C-alpha positions as CSV (number, residue, x, y, z in Angstrom):
1,M,33.0,82.6,116.0
2,I,33.4,79.5,113.8
3,G,37.1,78.6,113.2
4,T,38.4,80.8,116.1
5,V,37.4,78.5,118.9
6,K,40.4,77.6,121.1
7,I,41.5,73.9,121.3
8,K,43.4,72.4,124.2
9,I,45.9,69.7,123.3
10,T,47.1,67.5,126.2
11,V,49.9,65.0,126.0
12,L,48.3,61.8,127.4
13,K,51.1,59.4,127.0
14,R,54.6,59.1,125.4
15,T,55.3,55.5,124.4
16,N,58.5,53.6,124.5
17,P,59.4,51.4,121.5
18,T,59.3,48.4,123.8
19,E,55.6,49.1,124.4
20,V,54.9,49.1,120.7
21,F,57.2,46.2,119.6
22,Q,58.7,43.3,121.4
23,T,61.6,43.4,119.0
24,S,62.2,46.5,116.9
25,P,61.5,45.9,113.2
26,V,64.3,48.3,112.3
27,T,67.8,49.0,113.7
28,L,67.6,52.2,115.7
29,I,70.6,54.6,115.6
30,G,68.8,57.6,117.2
31,P,66.8,58.0,120.4
32,T,65.4,54.7,121.7
33,G,63.2,55.9,124.6
34,P,60.0,57.8,124.6
35,C,59.7,61.1,122.7
36,D,61.8,63.8,124.4
37,V,60.0,66.7,122.8
38,F,56.9,66.4,124.9
39,R,56.1,65.5,128.6
40,D,53.2,63.5,129.8
41,G,50.5,65.9,131.0
42,Q,51.9,68.9,129.0
43,E,49.2,71.2,127.6
44,F,49.1,73.5,124.6
45,T,46.4,75.9,123.5
46,V,45.6,76.3,119.8
47,E,44.2,79.7,118.8
48,N,43.1,80.6,115.2
49,L,44.3,77.2,114.0
50,V,48.0,78.3,114.5
51,M,50.5,75.7,115.7
52,P,51.3,76.4,119.4
53,Q,54.7,77.7,120.3
54,G,57.1,74.8,121.1
55,F,54.9,72.2,119.4
56,F,56.8,69.6,117.3
57,P,55.9,70.3,113.6
58,M,55.6,66.6,112.6
59,A,53.1,66.0,115.5
60,W,51.2,69.1,114.5
61,I,50.8,67.8,110.9
62,A,49.3,64.6,112.3
63,L,46.8,66.5,114.5
64,V,45.9,69.6,112.6
65,G,43.1,68.0,110.6
66,N,41.2,67.1,113.7
67,V,42.1,70.4,115.4
68,R,40.4,72.1,112.4
69,L,37.3,69.9,112.7
70,L,37.0,70.6,116.4
71,S,37.5,74.3,115.8
72,Y,34.6,74.3,113.3
73,G,32.3,72.5,115.7
74,C,32.6,68.9,114.6
75,N,32.0,66.1,117.1
76,F,33.2,62.5,116.7
77,P,30.2,60.1,116.9
78,W,32.3,57.3,118.5
79,I,33.2,59.5,121.4
80,K,30.4,60.3,123.9
81,E,31.9,63.7,125.0
82,E,31.3,66.5,122.5
83,G,34.2,68.4,121.2
84,V,36.8,65.8,122.2
85,T,39.0,63.4,120.3
86,I,42.2,61.4,120.8
87,N,45.0,61.1,118.2
88,C,48.6,60.3,118.0
89,C,51.6,61.5,116.1
90,T,52.9,59.4,113.2
91,D,56.1,58.1,114.8
92,G,55.5,54.4,114.4
93,L,58.1,53.3,116.9
94,R,57.3,55.7,119.8
95,P,54.1,57.5,119.2
96,V,52.8,60.2,121.4
97,I,49.1,60.1,122.3
98,F,47.2,63.4,122.5
99,K,43.8,64.5,123.7
100,M,42.2,67.4,121.9
101,E,39.2,69.3,123.2
102,R,37.3,72.4,122.3
103,I,37.5,75.0,125.1
104,K,34.1,76.3,125.9
């Protein structure tokens, strides 16, 4: 059924601020390493367009649009594989890169 397709989200890479900037453009007072909410290789399954348990809400907001598109059968013409896309969260200093794919 359209819209009820499962989507797998895989954490491909958590970046460190030093990978993004040689010198931070702001003074950090909080965490300075990679995101500690996710682990590289961690997987989540989206069912019925509901945010998976344990998923960070701000990352979900960044991904949910493409999760919805994949759920409704969209393919991304710049990616050879059908039903797959790569996105990242909106943390500009230490983004997390995710792979999303329709589960067949």
